[in-house]
TORPA-4810 file (N, C-alpha, C, O; in nm, 3 decimals):
<nodes>
NODE_1_-1.201_-0.355_-6.555_-1.079_-0.279_-6.539_-1.067_-0.226_-6.396_-0.958_-0.225_-6.338_M
NODE_2_-1.178_-0.180_-6.340_-1.176_-0.129_-6.203_-1.133_-0.236_-6.106_-1.058_-0.209_-6.012_R
NODE_3_-1.180_-0.359_-6.127_-1.146_-0.469_-6.036_-0.996_-0.498_-6.040_-0.936_-0.529_-5.936_K
NODE_4_-0.936_-0.490_-6.155_-0.792_-0.514_-6.168_-0.713_-0.405_-6.096_-0.617_-0.435_-6.025_I
NODE_5_-0.753_-0.281_-6.113_-0.685_-0.170_-6.046_-0.703_-0.180_-5.895_-0.608_-0.158_-5.820_I
NODE_6_-0.822_-0.213_-5.851_-0.850_-0.229_-5.709_-0.766_-0.343_-5.650_-0.709_-0.330_-5.542_L
NODE_7_-0.759_-0.455_-5.721_-0.680_-0.569_-5.674_-0.532_-0.533_-5.666_-0.464_-0.570_-5.571_A
NODE_8_-0.482_-0.462_-5.765_-0.341_-0.421_-5.765_-0.312_-0.326_-5.650_-0.208_-0.338_-5.585_A
NODE_9_-0.403_-0.233_-5.624_-0.384_-0.140_-5.513_-0.387_-0.214_-5.379_-0.310_-0.182_-5.289_A
NODE_10_-0.475_-0.310_-5.367_-0.485_-0.389_-5.244_-0.357_-0.470_-5.221_-0.306_-0.474_-5.109_L
NODE_11_-0.306_-0.533_-5.323_-0.182_-0.612_-5.312_-0.065_-0.520_-5.275_0.016_-0.556_-5.190_I
NODE_12_-0.056_-0.405_-5.336_0.051_-0.311_-5.306_0.043_-0.264_-5.160_0.145_-0.254_-5.092_L
NODE_13_-0.078_-0.236_-5.113_-0.096_-0.192_-4.975_-0.055_-0.301_-4.877_0.015_-0.273_-4.780_T
NODE_14_-0.098_-0.423_-4.901_-0.066_-0.535_-4.812_0.084_-0.561_-4.810_0.141_-0.581_-4.703_I
NODE_15_0.148_-0.560_-4.926_0.292_-0.586_-4.931_0.371_-0.476_-4.861_0.472_-0.503_-4.797_S
NODE_16_0.326_-0.353_-4.871_0.392_-0.241_-4.803_0.379_-0.256_-4.652_0.475_-0.234_-4.579_T
NODE_17_0.261_-0.292_-4.605_0.240_-0.312_-4.462_0.324_-0.428_-4.409_0.379_-0.420_-4.300_L
NODE_18_0.335_-0.535_-4.485_0.416_-0.649_-4.445_0.563_-0.612_-4.436_0.631_-0.653_-4.342_Q
NODE_19_0.612_-0.536_-4.531_0.753_-0.496_-4.529_0.783_-0.411_-4.406_0.889_-0.426_-4.345_A
NODE_20_0.693_-0.323_-4.370_0.714_-0.238_-4.254_0.699_-0.313_-4.124_0.756_-0.272_-4.023_N
NODE_21_0.624_-0.421_-4.122_0.600_-0.497_-3.999_0.723_-0.573_-3.953_0.731_-0.611_-3.836_A
NODE_22_0.820_-0.596_-4.041_0.936_-0.676_-4.006_1.045_-0.599_-3.932_1.129_-0.661_-3.867_H
NODE_23_1.046_-0.470_-3.940_1.150_-0.392_-3.876_1.106_-0.354_-3.734_1.018_-0.270_-3.717_T
NODE_24_1.167_-0.418_-3.632_1.123_-0.393_-3.495_1.180_-0.262_-3.440_1.293_-0.259_-3.392_P
NODE_25_1.104_-0.156_-3.447_1.149_-0.027_-3.397_1.045_0.024_-3.298_0.925_0.023_-3.326_V
NODE_26_1.092_0.069_-3.184_0.999_0.125_-3.086_0.976_0.272_-3.118_1.033_0.325_-3.214_C
NODE_27_0.895_0.337_-3.040_0.856_0.475_-3.067_0.974_0.572_-3.068_0.965_0.677_-3.131_E
NODE_28_1.083_0.540_-3.000_1.198_0.631_-2.997_1.286_0.617_-3.119_1.379_0.695_-3.137_T
NODE_29_1.258_0.516_-3.206_1.340_0.493_-3.323_1.455_0.397_-3.296_1.536_0.372_-3.385_G
NODE_30_1.463_0.344_-3.175_1.568_0.249_-3.139_1.520_0.109_-3.171_1.408_0.071_-3.134_I
NODE_31_1.601_0.031_-3.240_1.564_-0.106_-3.272_1.568_-0.189_-3.145_1.662_-0.180_-3.066_I
NODE_32_1.464_-0.271_-3.126_1.452_-0.350_-3.004_1.427_-0.496_-3.034_1.389_-0.532_-3.145_T
NODE_33_1.450_-0.579_-2.933_1.414_-0.720_-2.939_1.266_-0.733_-2.905_1.200_-0.634_-2.874_L
NODE_34_1.214_-0.856_-2.910_1.073_-0.878_-2.879_1.036_-0.834_-2.738_0.922_-0.795_-2.714_N
NODE_35_1.130_-0.839_-2.644_1.101_-0.798_-2.506_1.132_-0.650_-2.485_1.142_-0.604_-2.371_N
NODE_36_1.148_-0.577_-2.593_1.177_-0.432_-2.592_1.315_-0.397_-2.537_1.341_-0.280_-2.508_N
NODE_37_1.404_-0.495_-2.522_1.543_-0.465_-2.486_1.611_-0.407_-2.611_1.598_-0.464_-2.719_A
NODE_38_1.682_-0.296_-2.597_1.742_-0.233_-2.715_1.862_-0.310_-2.770_1.939_-0.370_-2.695_P
NODE_39_1.875_-0.306_-2.900_1.994_-0.358_-2.968_2.098_-0.247_-2.959_2.065_-0.131_-2.985_I
NODE_40_2.223_-0.278_-2.923_2.325_-0.172_-2.917_2.339_-0.099_-3.051_2.342_-0.162_-3.157_P
NODE_41_2.346_0.031_-3.046_2.354_0.111_-3.167_2.476_0.073_-3.251_2.471_0.083_-3.374_Q
NODE_42_2.585_0.031_-3.187_2.705_-0.010_-3.262_2.675_-0.129_-3.353_2.728_-0.137_-3.464_A
NODE_43_2.591_-0.222_-3.306_2.551_-0.337_-3.389_2.473_-0.290_-3.511_2.499_-0.332_-3.623_C
NODE_44_2.377_-0.203_-3.487_2.293_-0.152_-3.594_2.376_-0.075_-3.695_2.357_-0.091_-3.816_V
NODE_45_2.467_0.008_-3.649_2.551_0.086_-3.739_2.640_-0.004_-3.824_2.654_0.020_-3.944_D
NODE_46_2.700_-0.107_-3.764_2.786_-0.199_-3.839_2.705_-0.274_-3.945_2.749_-0.289_-4.059_S
NODE_47_2.588_-0.321_-3.905_2.500_-0.393_-3.998_2.460_-0.303_-4.115_2.468_-0.344_-4.230_Y
NODE_48_2.419_-0.180_-4.085_2.378_-0.088_-4.192_2.494_-0.055_-4.286_2.472_-0.037_-4.405_N
NODE_49_2.615_-0.047_-4.233_2.732_-0.019_-4.317_2.767_-0.138_-4.406_2.806_-0.121_-4.522_A
NODE_50_2.753_-0.259_-4.352_2.788_-0.379_-4.429_2.682_-0.417_-4.532_2.715_-0.470_-4.638_M
NODE_51_2.556_-0.390_-4.501_2.446_-0.433_-4.587_2.350_-0.316_-4.614_2.236_-0.317_-4.569_Y
NODE_52_2.398_-0.216_-4.688_2.311_-0.101_-4.715_2.189_-0.143_-4.798_2.202_-0.215_-4.896_P
NODE_53_2.073_-0.096_-4.757_1.950_-0.126_-4.830_1.888_-0.260_-4.798_1.787_-0.297_-4.858_G
NODE_54_1.946_-0.335_-4.704_1.890_-0.465_-4.667_1.755_-0.447_-4.597_1.730_-0.344_-4.533_A
NODE_55_1.670_-0.547_-4.610_1.541_-0.548_-4.541_1.555_-0.631_-4.415_1.574_-0.752_-4.422_T
NODE_56_1.547_-0.568_-4.301_1.563_-0.635_-4.172_1.438_-0.715_-4.140_1.327_-0.662_-4.142_T
NODE_57_1.457_-0.844_-4.109_1.346_-0.927_-4.068_1.335_-0.935_-3.917_1.226_-0.916_-3.861_L
NODE_58_1.448_-0.962_-3.849_1.443_-0.963_-3.702_1.583_-0.959_-3.643_1.680_-0.999_-3.706_K
NODE_59_1.590_-0.911_-3.521_1.710_-0.913_-3.439_1.686_-1.010_-3.325_1.574_-1.022_-3.276_W
NODE_60_1.791_-1.081_-3.283_1.781_-1.174_-3.170_1.911_-1.170_-3.091_2.019_-1.151_-3.147_A
NODE_61_1.900_-1.190_-2.961_2.019_-1.200_-2.876_2.060_-1.346_-2.873_1.978_-1.433_-2.844_R
NODE_62_2.186_-1.374_-2.902_2.236_-1.511_-2.912_2.347_-1.536_-2.811_2.451_-1.593_-2.846_K
NODE_63_2.326_-1.496_-2.690_2.427_-1.515_-2.586_2.467_-1.381_-2.528_2.416_-1.276_-2.567_G
NODE_64_2.558_-1.386_-2.435_2.603_-1.265_-2.366_2.676_-1.173_-2.463_2.788_-1.204_-2.506_E
NODE_65_2.615_-1.062_-2.498_2.680_-0.962_-2.583_2.688_-1.000_-2.730_2.767_-0.940_-2.803_G
NODE_66_2.609_-1.098_-2.776_2.609_-1.137_-2.917_2.468_-1.118_-2.973_2.371_-1.166_-2.915_V
NODE_67_2.459_-1.047_-3.084_2.330_-1.016_-3.145_2.331_-1.064_-3.290_2.427_-1.043_-3.363_Y
NODE_68_2.222_-1.128_-3.330_2.210_-1.180_-3.466_2.095_-1.110_-3.536_1.987_-1.092_-3.480_Q
NODE_69_2.121_-1.070_-3.659_2.018_-1.008_-3.741_1.988_-1.101_-3.859_2.080_-1.154_-3.921_V
NODE_70_1.861_-1.119_-3.889_1.816_-1.194_-4.006_1.758_-1.091_-4.102_1.680_-1.005_-4.061_T
NODE_71_1.797_-1.099_-4.229_1.759_-0.995_-4.324_1.759_-1.049_-4.465_1.806_-1.160_-4.490_F
NODE_72_1.707_-0.971_-4.556_1.711_-1.004_-4.699_1.800_-0.901_-4.767_1.780_-0.780_-4.753_I
NODE_73_1.898_-0.952_-4.841_1.994_-0.865_-4.909_2.015_-0.920_-5.049_2.052_-1.036_-5.066_Y
NODE_74_1.993_-0.837_-5.149_2.004_-0.877_-5.289_1.921_-1.002_-5.318_1.964_-1.091_-5.391_N
NODE_75_1.802_-1.007_-5.259_1.710_-1.117_-5.285_1.737_-1.245_-5.209_1.666_-1.344_-5.229_G
NODE_76_1.838_-1.247_-5.122_1.872_-1.368_-5.047_1.851_-1.344_-4.898_1.884_-1.238_-4.845_Q
NODE_77_1.794_-1.445_-4.831_1.779_-1.439_-4.686_1.913_-1.472_-4.623_1.974_-1.574_-4.655_K
NODE_78_1.959_-1.384_-4.532_2.091_-1.399_-4.472_2.084_-1.371_-4.323_1.985_-1.318_-4.273_M
NODE_79_2.191_-1.407_-4.251_2.207_-1.371_-4.111_2.347_-1.318_-4.090_2.439_-1.349_-4.166_T
NODE_80_2.363_-1.238_-3.986_2.494_-1.188_-3.947_2.492_-1.170_-3.796_2.389_-1.135_-3.737_A
NODE_81_2.607_-1.194_-3.733_2.619_-1.177_-3.588_2.719_-1.067_-3.557_2.820_-1.049_-3.625_R
NODE_82_2.686_-0.991_-3.451_2.769_-0.880_-3.408_2.786_-0.882_-3.256_2.697_-0.924_-3.183_Y
NODE_83_2.903_-0.837_-3.211_2.922_-0.819_-3.067_2.851_-0.691_-3.026_2.810_-0.612_-3.111_S
NODE_84_2.835_-0.672_-2.897_2.768_-0.552_-2.846_2.841_-0.424_-2.888_2.781_-0.317_-2.896_A
NODE_85_2.972_-0.436_-2.913_3.050_-0.319_-2.955_3.046_-0.298_-3.107_3.109_-0.205_-3.157_S
NODE_86_2.972_-0.384_-3.180_2.958_-0.367_-3.324_3.055_-0.445_-3.409_3.056_-0.428_-3.531_G
NODE_87_3.137_-0.530_-3.349_3.232_-0.610_-3.426_3.158_-0.725_-3.494_3.084_-0.799_-3.430_V
NODE_88_3.179_-0.739_-3.625_3.117_-0.847_-3.702_3.175_-0.981_-3.659_3.297_-0.997_-3.658_Y
NODE_89_3.090_-1.076_-3.624_3.134_-1.207_-3.575_3.112_-1.320_-3.674_3.150_-1.434_-3.647_L
NODE_90_3.053_-1.291_-3.786_3.029_-1.394_-3.888_2.881_-1.415_-3.910_2.796_-1.342_-3.860_G
NODE_91_2.854_-1.520_-3.987_2.714_-1.549_-4.024_2.655_-1.654_-3.935_2.539_-1.691_-3.952_K
</nodes>
């Protein structure tokens, strides 16, 4: 019984760490790209309003002033693109 409880606790710990590892946030709480360039707050706000509770996997810059977020929402992996001013540009 102890081994089962230990295994369950280990799996829960690993899955929690993995979920937290996907959200790229620097020490200031600002979401950043891999090169630590900040994502415009307007993009983040629009994304959070459109997909409340989504699990963010990564943000990427897709051209001049275009940012794409990859995330899981309602169990489905999705993407969305936003302009630097926060306007939704599609999937």
